C-alpha positions as CSV (number, residue, x, y, z in Angstrom):
1,M,-24.6,-29.7,-2.6
2,T,-23.7,-26.2,-3.6
3,T,-21.3,-23.3,-3.2
4,A,-22.0,-21.3,-0.1
5,F,-21.5,-17.5,-0.2
6,F,-21.2,-15.8,3.2
7,H,-21.9,-12.0,3.1
8,D,-23.3,-9.4,5.4
9,E,-23.9,-5.7,4.6
10,R,-22.8,-4.8,8.1
11,S,-19.2,-5.8,7.3
12,L,-19.2,-3.1,4.6
13,W,-19.9,-0.5,7.3
14,H,-16.5,-0.7,8.8
15,G,-15.0,2.8,8.7
16,G,-11.4,3.9,8.5
17,G,-9.7,6.9,9.9
18,N,-8.3,10.2,8.5
19,Y,-6.0,8.9,5.8
20,A,-5.0,10.0,2.3
21,F,-4.3,6.7,0.6
22,T,-1.9,5.0,3.0
23,L,-0.6,8.2,4.7
24,P,-2.1,9.6,7.9
25,V,-3.4,13.1,7.3
26,G,-1.4,15.9,8.9
27,G,1.5,18.2,8.1
28,L,1.8,18.4,4.4
29,V,-0.5,15.4,3.8
30,Q,-3.8,16.8,2.7
31,P,-7.1,15.0,3.5
32,G,-8.1,12.5,0.9
33,A,-10.6,9.9,0.1
34,G,-9.4,7.6,2.9
35,L,-7.6,4.3,2.9
36,P,-7.6,2.1,-0.3
37,E,-9.4,-0.5,1.8
38,N,-12.9,0.6,1.4
39,P,-16.3,-1.1,1.0
40,E,-16.9,-0.4,-2.7
41,T,-14.7,-3.1,-4.1
42,K,-16.7,-5.7,-2.3
43,R,-20.1,-4.0,-2.7
44,R,-19.6,-3.7,-6.4
45,L,-18.7,-7.4,-6.6
46,V,-22.0,-8.3,-5.0
47,N,-23.8,-5.9,-7.3
48,L,-22.1,-7.5,-10.4
49,M,-23.2,-10.9,-9.2
50,R,-26.7,-9.7,-8.8
51,V,-26.8,-8.2,-12.3
52,T,-25.4,-11.3,-14.0
53,G,-27.5,-13.6,-11.9
54,L,-24.5,-15.5,-10.5
55,I,-25.6,-14.9,-6.9
56,E,-28.8,-16.9,-7.6
57,D,-26.6,-20.0,-8.1
58,L,-25.0,-19.7,-4.7
59,A,-26.3,-20.4,-1.2
60,T,-26.1,-16.8,0.1
61,Q,-26.2,-16.4,3.9
62,S,-24.8,-14.4,6.8
63,A,-23.3,-15.7,10.0
64,P,-23.0,-14.8,13.7
65,E,-20.0,-12.8,15.0
66,A,-17.1,-14.9,16.1
67,T,-17.4,-15.4,19.9
68,R,-14.8,-14.2,22.4
69,E,-13.9,-17.8,22.9
70,D,-13.3,-18.1,19.2
71,L,-11.1,-15.0,19.2
72,L,-9.1,-16.0,22.3
73,R,-7.8,-19.1,20.5
74,V,-5.8,-16.6,18.3
75,H,-5.7,-13.2,20.0
76,P,-4.7,-12.6,23.7
77,A,-7.3,-11.1,26.1
78,A,-5.3,-7.9,26.5
79,Y,-5.5,-7.1,22.8
80,L,-9.2,-7.9,22.6
81,D,-10.0,-5.8,25.6
82,A,-8.0,-2.9,24.3
83,F,-9.7,-3.2,20.9
84,K,-13.2,-3.4,22.4
85,A,-12.7,-0.5,24.8
86,L,-11.4,1.8,22.0
87,S,-14.3,0.6,19.7
88,D,-16.8,1.4,22.4
89,A,-15.3,4.8,23.0
90,G,-15.8,5.8,19.3
91,G,-12.9,4.2,17.5
92,G,-9.3,4.9,16.9
93,E,-6.2,2.9,15.9
94,L,-4.2,0.2,17.7
95,G,-1.6,-0.8,15.1
96,R,-0.4,0.3,11.7
97,R,-2.9,1.4,9.2
98,T,-5.8,-0.3,11.0
99,P,-8.2,2.5,11.9
100,F,-11.8,1.8,12.9
101,G,-14.9,3.6,14.0
102,P,-17.6,3.0,16.6
103,G,-18.6,-0.7,16.6
104,G,-15.4,-1.6,14.8
105,Y,-14.8,-4.5,17.2
106,E,-18.2,-6.1,16.5
107,I,-17.8,-5.6,12.7
108,A,-14.3,-7.3,12.8
109,A,-15.8,-10.1,14.9
110,L,-18.5,-10.5,12.2
111,S,-15.9,-10.7,9.5
112,A,-14.1,-13.5,11.4
113,G,-17.5,-15.1,12.0
114,L,-18.2,-15.2,8.2
115,A,-14.8,-17.0,7.7
116,K,-15.6,-19.4,10.5
117,A,-19.0,-20.2,9.1
118,A,-17.7,-20.8,5.6
119,L,-15.1,-23.3,6.8
120,V,-17.5,-25.1,9.2
121,S,-20.2,-25.3,6.6
122,V,-17.9,-27.2,4.3
123,L,-16.4,-29.4,7.0
124,E,-19.8,-30.4,8.2
125,G,-20.9,-31.2,4.6
126,R,-23.6,-28.6,4.3
127,A,-21.8,-27.1,1.3
128,T,-19.4,-28.4,-1.4
129,N,-17.2,-25.3,-1.1
130,A,-17.6,-21.8,0.2
131,Y,-16.6,-18.1,-0.2
132,A,-16.6,-15.6,2.6
133,L,-16.8,-11.9,1.6
134,T,-14.9,-10.8,4.7
135,R,-14.2,-7.2,5.7
136,P,-12.1,-6.0,7.4
137,P,-9.5,-8.4,5.9
138,G,-7.3,-10.5,8.3
139,H,-4.1,-12.0,6.9
140,H,-1.8,-9.3,8.2
141,C,-3.1,-9.3,11.8
142,L,-0.7,-10.9,14.3
143,P,-2.1,-12.2,17.6
144,D,-1.5,-8.9,19.4
145,W,-0.7,-6.4,16.7
146,P,-3.1,-5.3,13.9
147,N,-1.6,-4.0,10.7
148,G,-2.2,-3.6,7.0
149,F,-6.0,-2.9,7.3
150,C,-6.4,-6.2,9.3
151,L,-7.9,-6.1,12.8
152,L,-8.5,-9.8,13.5
153,N,-7.0,-12.8,11.7
154,N,-10.1,-14.2,10.1
155,I,-8.6,-17.4,8.7
156,A,-6.8,-18.2,11.9
157,V,-9.9,-17.8,13.9
158,A,-11.8,-20.0,11.6
159,I,-9.2,-22.8,11.6
160,R,-8.8,-22.8,15.3
161,A,-12.6,-23.0,15.8
162,A,-12.8,-25.9,13.4
163,Q,-10.0,-27.7,15.1
164,A,-11.5,-27.1,18.5
165,A,-14.8,-28.5,17.3
166,G,-13.0,-31.7,16.1
167,L,-14.1,-31.0,12.5
168,A,-10.5,-31.2,11.1
169,R,-6.9,-31.1,12.2
170,R,-4.7,-30.7,9.1
171,I,-5.6,-27.6,7.2
172,A,-3.6,-25.8,4.5
173,V,-3.7,-22.1,3.8
174,V,-2.9,-20.8,0.3
175,D,-2.5,-17.0,0.3
176,W,-2.4,-15.3,-3.1
177,D,-2.9,-11.8,-1.9
178,V,-0.1,-9.6,-3.4
179,H,1.2,-8.9,0.1
180,H,2.8,-11.4,2.4
181,G,0.5,-13.1,4.8
182,N,2.6,-12.2,7.8
183,G,-0.1,-12.5,10.4
184,T,-1.3,-16.0,9.4
185,E,2.4,-17.1,9.2
186,A,2.9,-15.8,12.8
187,V,-0.1,-17.6,14.2
188,F,0.9,-21.0,12.8
189,W,4.7,-20.5,12.9
190,T,5.3,-23.5,15.2
191,D,2.3,-25.6,14.2
192,P,2.8,-28.7,12.0
193,D,-0.9,-29.2,11.6
194,V,-1.4,-26.0,9.5
195,L,0.5,-25.6,6.3
196,T,0.8,-21.9,5.4
197,I,1.8,-20.9,1.8
198,S,2.0,-17.3,0.7
199,I,2.5,-16.2,-2.9
200,H,3.3,-12.5,-2.9
201,E,5.2,-9.7,-4.6
202,E,8.7,-9.6,-3.0
203,F,9.5,-6.5,-1.0
204,N,6.0,-5.1,-1.1
205,Y,4.2,-5.2,2.3
206,P,5.5,-5.9,4.8
207,Y,8.9,-5.2,3.2
208,D,10.8,-7.1,6.0
209,T,8.9,-10.4,6.0
210,G,8.0,-13.1,3.4
211,A,11.5,-14.4,2.6
212,A,11.6,-17.9,1.1
213,T,14.0,-19.0,3.9
214,A,11.4,-18.4,6.6
215,R,10.1,-22.0,7.0
216,G,8.6,-22.1,10.5
217,E,10.2,-23.1,13.8
218,G,10.2,-26.0,16.1
219,A,7.6,-28.6,15.2
220,G,6.4,-26.2,12.6
221,T,9.7,-26.2,10.6
222,G,9.0,-26.9,7.0
223,F,5.3,-26.1,7.3
224,N,5.6,-22.5,6.1
225,L,6.3,-21.7,2.5
226,N,6.9,-18.2,1.2
227,I,6.9,-17.7,-2.6
228,P,8.2,-14.2,-3.2
229,L,7.8,-13.4,-6.9
230,P,9.2,-10.4,-8.8
231,A,7.1,-7.5,-9.9
232,G,5.5,-8.1,-13.3
233,T,5.2,-11.8,-12.8
234,G,2.0,-12.0,-14.9
235,H,-0.5,-14.7,-15.6
236,A,1.8,-17.5,-16.8
237,G,4.1,-17.0,-13.8
238,Y,1.4,-17.3,-11.3
239,L,0.1,-20.5,-12.9
240,D,3.7,-21.9,-13.0
241,A,4.2,-21.1,-9.3
242,L,0.9,-22.8,-8.4
243,E,1.7,-25.9,-10.4
244,R,5.3,-26.3,-9.5
245,L,5.3,-25.1,-5.9
246,V,1.9,-24.9,-4.4
247,I,0.3,-28.2,-5.7
248,P,3.3,-30.4,-4.7
249,A,3.4,-28.9,-1.3
250,L,-0.4,-29.5,-0.8
251,T,0.0,-33.1,-2.1
252,R,2.8,-33.8,0.4
253,F,0.8,-32.3,3.3
254,A,-2.5,-34.1,2.5
255,P,-4.8,-31.5,4.1
256,E,-8.3,-32.2,5.2
257,A,-9.3,-28.8,3.8
258,I,-7.8,-25.9,1.8
259,V,-8.4,-22.3,2.8
260,V,-7.4,-19.5,0.3
261,A,-6.6,-16.0,1.4
262,C,-8.2,-14.6,-1.7
263,G,-6.8,-11.1,-2.4
264,Y,-7.2,-9.5,-5.8
265,D,-4.4,-6.9,-5.4
266,A,-2.1,-8.9,-7.7
267,S,-4.3,-7.6,-10.6
268,A,-2.9,-5.4,-13.3
269,Y,-5.1,-2.5,-12.2
270,D,-4.4,-2.5,-8.5
271,P,-2.8,0.6,-6.9
272,L,-0.9,-1.5,-4.3
273,G,0.6,-4.2,-6.5
274,R,2.5,-4.6,-9.7
275,M,2.0,-8.2,-10.7
276,L,-0.1,-8.0,-13.9
277,A,-2.6,-10.8,-13.0
278,S,-5.9,-10.8,-14.8
279,A,-9.4,-11.9,-13.9
280,D,-8.6,-15.1,-15.9
281,T,-5.5,-15.6,-13.6
282,F,-7.8,-15.8,-10.6
283,R,-10.3,-18.0,-12.4
284,A,-7.5,-20.4,-13.5
285,M,-6.0,-20.5,-10.0
286,T,-9.3,-21.2,-8.4
287,A,-10.1,-24.0,-10.9
288,R,-6.7,-25.6,-10.3
289,L,-7.1,-25.5,-6.5
290,K,-10.6,-26.8,-6.8
291,S,-9.2,-29.8,-8.8
292,A,-6.5,-30.3,-6.2
293,A,-9.0,-30.2,-3.4
294,E,-11.2,-32.8,-5.1
295,E,-8.1,-35.0,-5.3
296,L,-6.8,-34.4,-1.8
297,C,-9.7,-33.6,0.5
298,D,-13.0,-34.4,-1.1
299,G,-13.3,-30.9,-2.6
300,R,-13.2,-29.0,0.7
301,L,-12.1,-25.6,-0.6
302,I,-12.9,-22.3,1.2
303,L,-12.0,-18.8,0.0
304,T,-11.9,-15.7,2.2
305,H,-11.7,-12.3,0.7
306,E,-8.6,-10.3,1.6
307,G,-7.1,-7.3,-0.4
308,G,-7.9,-5.8,-3.8
309,Y,-8.3,-2.1,-4.2
310,S,-9.4,-1.4,-7.8
311,E,-13.1,-0.6,-7.5
312,A,-13.5,-1.2,-11.2
313,Y,-11.5,-4.4,-11.6
314,V,-11.9,-6.3,-8.4
315,P,-15.6,-7.2,-9.2
316,F,-14.6,-8.9,-12.4
317,C,-11.8,-10.8,-10.7
318,G,-14.1,-11.9,-7.9
319,H,-16.8,-12.9,-10.3
320,A,-14.3,-15.1,-12.2
321,V,-13.3,-16.8,-9.0
322,L,-16.9,-17.5,-8.1
323,E,-17.7,-18.8,-11.6
324,A,-14.9,-21.3,-11.2
325,L,-15.7,-22.2,-7.7
326,S,-19.5,-22.8,-8.3
327,G,-19.4,-24.0,-11.9
328,S,-22.1,-21.5,-12.8
329,P,-22.5,-20.7,-16.5
330,R,-23.3,-17.1,-15.7
331,I,-20.2,-15.1,-16.6
332,A,-19.0,-11.5,-16.5
333,P,-16.6,-11.0,-19.5
334,D,-13.4,-9.1,-18.4
335,P,-13.6,-5.7,-20.0
336,M,-9.8,-5.2,-19.5
337,A,-8.8,-8.6,-20.9
338,A,-7.2,-7.4,-24.1
339,I,-5.2,-4.6,-22.4
340,V,-4.0,-6.9,-19.6
341,A,-3.0,-9.5,-22.2
342,A,-0.9,-7.0,-24.0
343,R,0.9,-6.0,-20.8
344,Q,2.0,-9.5,-20.0
345,P,5.8,-10.1,-19.6
346,R,7.9,-10.6,-22.7
347,P,9.9,-13.8,-23.0
348,E,13.0,-12.4,-21.3
349,G,10.9,-11.2,-18.3
350,Q,9.1,-14.6,-18.1
351,A,12.5,-16.4,-18.1
352,H,13.4,-14.3,-15.0
353,V,10.2,-15.5,-13.2
354,L,10.8,-19.1,-14.2
355,D,14.3,-18.9,-12.8
356,R,12.9,-17.7,-9.5
357,I,10.4,-20.6,-9.4
358,R,13.1,-23.1,-10.1
359,D,15.2,-21.8,-7.3
360,L,12.3,-22.0,-4.9
361,E,11.5,-25.5,-6.2
362,A,15.1,-26.6,-5.3
363,L,14.8,-24.9,-1.9
364,F,11.5,-26.5,-0.9
365,F,11.7,-30.0,-2.4
366,Q,15.3,-31.1,-2.9
């Protein structure tokens, strides 16, 4: 048994539109280098793994595109048809900050297929755990409206496919991307069989979703947990939130598998977040969830790549996660460790974070 690593170079060929950072070009906005979501963060992660040799300790493979049947379990036919038609016509944009070029539909379906294959491989017992290097990302995509660089909801497609195949019913999603996982929340809003947990920077993106009081609806009430944390939360704050909020929620839910929306934009060097996490933060969170998965669901832990926009730092964060996931002795020392450690919150700032976590603890569990 081993850690499966799902990756396909074609997913890195997804192209964006005419943007300067997150602003559409035009008027006084000059052309720029494009969207922050670009292939280099992921390509450099793979390159780093090859240089250290970590990739040799993983079962590296690709996967087929998610089928239309797979996608229809999450996305309505009208949306898929519009997406495919525009993709075939050369590309464009259907939602908010979700541009794509020719073949964008097929590349997005491939990304969803990588997530599906990762989950299925673990549920079928062909891998101990798995990581899917998905691109484009997916956690912001609602059933009929793409946004935040996300064109299809990769995790939702994977979960619905696994449920339809009878491989599992109760699945938990832990989203530690710095932005609220509004798309995944929307898909499973009324579903008591899927626990959705999002740890995110409050009032970041989307600024109008992600409140702690949003708990689900109907039969799904209580099965959605939002953990909005203040800017500058830092390493200790993330681990406290995981230990005091996420682990108890997972224990109560008793999932058959845990899927992580693994964004790296909470890092101290990310242009779209201000949370001061380090590579060691992501390593520690992975190790803790791996331990929880071993206790709760025979180790069935799957991570899918979401955000993270520092080309220099994402590779070290991702490498740390895969070190912890696989148990490989091949490491990539964090070149920013001392600087990030020096920027961690002072005691008064940490007290503010702990107060927030205690308030959420009371809301969720008392």
